[in-house]
C-alpha positions in Angstrom: -6.0 -3.0 -13.0 -3.1 -5.2 -14.3 -0.2 -2.9 -15.0 1.2 -3.1 -18.6 4.6 -4.5 -19.1 6.0 -1.3 -20.7 5.5 0.6 -17.4 8.6 -1.2 -16.0 10.9 -0.7 -19.0 13.4 2.1 -18.2 15.3 1.6 -21.5 13.3 3.9 -23.7 14.9 2.6 -26.9 13.9 -1.0 -26.2 11.1 -2.5 -28.3 9.6 -3.7 -25.0 9.2 0.0 -24.0 6.3 0.3 -26.5 7.4 3.7 -27.9 4.3 4.1 -30.1 1.9 3.4 -27.2 3.9 5.8 -25.1 3.7 8.5 -27.7 -0.1 8.1 -28.0 -0.5 8.3 -24.2 1.7 11.4 -23.8 -1.2 13.9 -24.1 -3.1 12.0 -21.4 -0.1 11.9 -19.1 0.4 15.6 -19.5 -3.3 16.3 -18.7 -3.1 14.0 -15.7 0.0 15.8 -14.4 -1.4 19.2 -15.0 -4.7 18.3 -13.2 -2.8 16.9 -10.2 -0.5 19.9 -9.8 -3.4 22.3 -10.3 -5.3 20.6 -7.5 -2.2 20.7 -5.2 -1.5 24.3 -5.9 -5.1 25.6 -5.6 -6.5 23.6 -2.7 -6.2 25.0 0.8 -5.7 22.1 3.2 -7.9 21.9 6.2 -6.3 21.3 9.6 -7.9 19.2 12.4 -6.9 19.3 16.0 -4.7 16.2 16.1 -1.6 15.2 14.1 -2.0 13.6 10.7 0.9 11.5 9.5 0.5 10.6 5.8 2.0 7.4 4.5 1.9 7.4 0.7 3.8 6.6 -2.5 4.4 8.0 -6.0 3.2 5.1 -8.1 0.0 3.3 -8.6 -0.2 -0.3 -7.3 1.4 -1.7 -4.3 4.7 -0.5 -2.7 4.1 -1.8 0.8 2.6 1.3 2.4 -0.3 -0.6 4.0 1.9 -3.1 5.9 4.1 -0.2 7.0 1.1 1.8 8.2 -0.2 -1.2 10.2 3.3 -1.9 11.6 3.7 1.7 12.8 0.3 1.6 14.5 0.5 -1.9 16.0 4.2 -2.2 16.8 6.1 1.0 16.7 3.6 3.1 18.7 1.8 0.4 20.6 3.3 1.2 24.0 3.2 4.9 23.9 -0.1 5.3 25.8 -1.7 7.2 22.9 -4.7 6.3 20.8 -3.4 5.7 17.2 -5.8 4.9 14.4 -5.4 4.5 10.7 -7.5 6.3 8.1 -8.2 4.9 4.6 -10.3 6.1 1.7 -12.0 2.7 1.6 -11.1 2.0 -2.1 -13.6 -0.6 -3.4 -16.0 -0.1 -0.6 -19.5 1.3 -0.9 -19.6 3.3 2.4 -19.0 7.0 1.9 -19.6 8.6 5.3 -16.9 8.3 8.0 -17.1 5.1 10.0 -14.9 3.1 12.3 -14.4 -0.3 10.7 -16.0 -3.2 12.6 -14.7 -6.6 11.4 -17.9 -8.3 12.8 -20.2 -6.0 10.9 -18.4 -4.8 7.7 -17.2 -6.7 4.7 -14.6 -5.7 2.0 -17.6 -4.7 -0.2 -18.6 -2.2 2.5 -15.2 -0.6 3.4 -12.6 -2.0 1.1 -10.1 -4.9 1.5 -7.2 -3.0 3.0 -9.2 -1.2 5.7 -10.9 -4.5 6.7 -7.5 -6.2 6.9 -6.0 -3.4 9.1 -9.1 -3.4 11.4 -8.4 -7.0 12.3 -5.4 -5.9 14.4 -6.2 -2.3 15.4 -8.4 0.8 15.0 -9.1 1.8 11.4 -11.5 4.3 10.0 -12.7 4.9 6.4 -14.2 8.0 4.7 -14.3 9.2 1.2 -14.1 12.8 2.6 -10.8 12.6 4.4 -11.3 15.9 6.3 -14.7 14.8 7.6 -13.3 11.4 8.6 -10.4 13.1 10.4 -12.8 15.4 12.3 -14.9 12.4 13.3 -11.8 10.6 14.6 -10.8 13.6 16.6 -14.3 13.8 18.1 -14.1 10.1 18.9 -10.9 10.7 21.0 -8.1 9.6 18.6 -4.8 11.1 19.4 -2.8 10.5 16.2 -4.0 9.7 12.6 -2.0 7.5 10.3 -3.3 8.4 6.8 -2.9 5.3 4.6 -2.4 6.8 1.2 -3.5 10.4 0.5 -0.1 11.8 -0.4 -1.6 13.3 -3.6 -4.8 14.5 -1.8 -4.3 18.1 -0.6 -7.6 18.5 1.2 -6.4 17.4 4.7 -3.3 19.1 6.1 -0.5 16.7 7.1 1.8 17.1 10.1 4.4 15.0 8.3 4.5 12.8 5.1 6.3 9.5 4.7 7.0 8.5 1.2 7.3 4.7 0.6 9.4 3.5 -2.4 9.8 0.0 -3.6 13.6 0.0 -4.0 13.5 -3.1 -6.3 11.3 -1.2 -8.8 11.2 2.4 -7.6 9.5 4.4 -10.4 8.9 2.0 -13.3 9.6 3.8 -16.6 9.5 7.2 -14.8 6.5 8.4 -16.7 3.2 9.7 -15.3 0.0 7.7 -15.6 -1.2 6.4 -18.0 2.1 6.5 -19.9 3.7 5.0 -16.8 3.0 4.1 -13.2 3.7 7.5 -11.6 0.9 9.4 -9.8 2.9 12.6 -10.3 6.4 13.7 -11.4 9.1 12.3 -9.1 10.7 15.6 -8.2 7.4 17.2 -7.4 6.4 14.4 -5.0 9.8 14.2 -3.3 9.7 17.9 -2.4 6.6 17.3 -0.2 8.1 14.3 1.7 9.6 14.6 5.1 10.8 11.0 5.4 11.5 8.4 2.7 11.4 4.7 3.5 12.9 2.3 0.9 11.3 -1.1 1.1 13.2 -4.1 -0.2 16.5 -4.7 -1.9 18.0 -2.4 -4.4 20.3 0.7 -4.5 19.1 4.1 -3.5 17.4 5.6 -6.5 19.4 8.4 -8.1 16.3 10.5 -8.3 16.3 10.9 -4.5 20.0 11.6 -4.2 19.3 15.3 -3.3 16.6 14.6 -0.7 17.2 16.6 2.4 15.1 14.6 4.8 15.7 11.2 6.4 16.0 8.1 4.3 15.4 4.7 6.0 15.5 1.1 4.8 13.1 -1.7 5.7 11.6 -4.7 4.1 8.4 -6.8 4.1 9.0 -10.2 5.6 6.7 -13.1 6.4 5.7 -13.7 10.0 6.7 -17.3 9.6 7.3 -19.9 6.8 4.3 -21.8 5.4 4.2 -25.5 6.0 6.5 -27.4 3.6 4.7 -28.6 0.4 3.4 -27.8 -3.0 1.3 -24.7 -3.5 -0.8 -23.0 -6.1 -0.3 -19.3 -5.3 -2.8 -16.6 -6.4 -2.9 -12.9 -5.7 -4.7 -9.7 -6.8 -2.3 -7.1 -5.6 -0.2 -4.4 -7.3 2.7 -6.8 -8.1 1.6 -10.4 -7.7 5.0 -11.7 -8.7 6.6 -10.3 -5.5 4.3 -12.6 -3.5 5.1 -15.6 -5.7 8.9 -14.9 -5.4 8.6 -14.6 -1.7 6.9 -18.0 -1.4 9.5 -19.6 -3.8 12.3 -18.3 -1.7 11.5 -20.8 1.1 13.6 -24.0 0.7 10.8 -26.4 1.5 8.1 -24.7 -0.7 7.4 -25.5 -4.3 5.2 -23.0 -6.1 3.7 -25.2 -8.7 1.9 -22.2 -10.3 1.4 -18.6 -9.6 -1.9 -17.1 -10.8 -2.0 -13.3 -11.0 -5.3 -11.3 -10.8 -5.8 -7.5 -11.1 -5.3 -5.4 -8.0 -8.3 -5.4 -5.6 -9.9 -8.2 -7.8 -13.3 -9.4 -6.5 -13.2 -13.2 -6.7 -16.1 -14.9 -8.4 -17.4 -18.4 -7.7 -15.9 -19.3 -11.1 -12.5 -18.0 -10.2 -12.4 -20.1 -7.0 -13.8 -23.1 -8.7 -11.0 -22.9 -11.3 -8.4 -22.5 -8.5 -9.7 -25.4 -6.5 -9.8 -27.6 -9.6 -6.2 -26.6 -10.5 -5.1 -27.4 -6.9 -6.7 -30.9 -7.1 -5.1 -31.6 -10.5 -1.7 -30.5 -9.3 -2.0 -32.1 -5.9 -1.2 -28.7 -4.2 -2.5 -26.4 -1.6 -4.0 -22.9 -2.4 -2.3 -20.0 -0.8 -2.8 -16.2 -1.1 -2.1 -12.9 0.5 -4.0 -11.6 3.6 -5.4 -8.8 1.5 -6.8 -11.3 -1.0 -8.1 -13.6 1.7 -10.2 -10.8 3.2 -11.9 -10.4 -0.2 -12.9 -14.1 -0.5 -16.5 -15.0 0.3 -16.5 -16.4 3.8 -17.8 -19.8 2.7 -15.0 -20.1 0.2 -12.1 -19.5 2.6 -11.8 -23.1 3.8 -8.5 -24.8 3.1 -7.0 -21.7 1.6 -3.8 -20.6 3.3 -2.3 -17.2 3.7 1.1 -15.7 4.2 1.0 -13.0 6.9 3.7 -10.4 6.5 5.2 -7.7 8.7 7.9 -5.0 8.4 11.5 -5.4 9.5 13.8 -2.4 9.5 17.4 -2.9 8.4 18.7 -1.2 11.5 17.3 -0.5 14.9 18.6 3.1 14.6 16.3 3.7 11.6 13.3 2.3 13.5 14.2 4.5 16.5 14.6 7.6 14.3 11.2 7.0 12.7 9.5 6.6 16.1 11.0 9.8 17.4 9.9 11.7 14.3 6.4 10.5 14.7 6.2 11.2 18.4 7.6 14.7 17.8 4.3 15.5 16.0 2.3 15.1 19.2 1.5 18.2 21.2 3.6 18.6 24.4 1.7 17.6 27.6 0.3 20.5 29.4 
């Protein structure tokens, strides 16, 4: 979905805050909050025999949790002689039973775009039933599960929970969906977190001032700069403008136009025909995110560039503290 503009407006007296729409949506937000809290309170989480580290967020749309999950698996824990695998729900995919993602056999339509992207560099599993998927991973010999999303899902017990917050736009207008972008009230979510990682620039949100756990800072950065030139950028992610702004920050890059699509958008032949015609008209190159690229039909990927990204922590101390906290969840060697 494309998030409405009033989700970002913190000044509740502003005409851009859409006060009438907010008022009409209030009952739905109250019902959504109640249903979420009821499920959290009444569900008894099931424990599996290996640690489960949840990496989630409080808002709908992208905050950077998937790049962070991949970074922890592929970089932070890569040399620890343990089998670390990521687990995703497989949003947008048709497969329901637990399965290890195989990039040579599965498509984004099978397992979802993010799991397929993560499986290109390491082990990733998907399963609509997170408990069944975690049990399958344990049976397969996985030592540590990194649960990508699932912070609001109480069915699977977590050994620790990492809350990812986009510090440039932490909580939008601070209302719960659909009145705002929050999946649950801020205070309620923060109480269940063990670690908070702020991604990007921006002050520490006042709402987490009383958080008793560790707060760390990192950012999403490109692996390398694109070749200099003119680009037509397109993206179907939570906040496409962040991708456009990142591209525009390179001194030798001209973003001629940025075309936003809804998050997880499935590109049609018509979409791609339009984009290619626009690139020809503007004498520019098409570029998109890795997540979008994985959703493109294979025959349509030619001459479309991507901007691979990774995570960079603001301090090596934060990175070391995070690694130590994760390794502390593993059972002691016998």
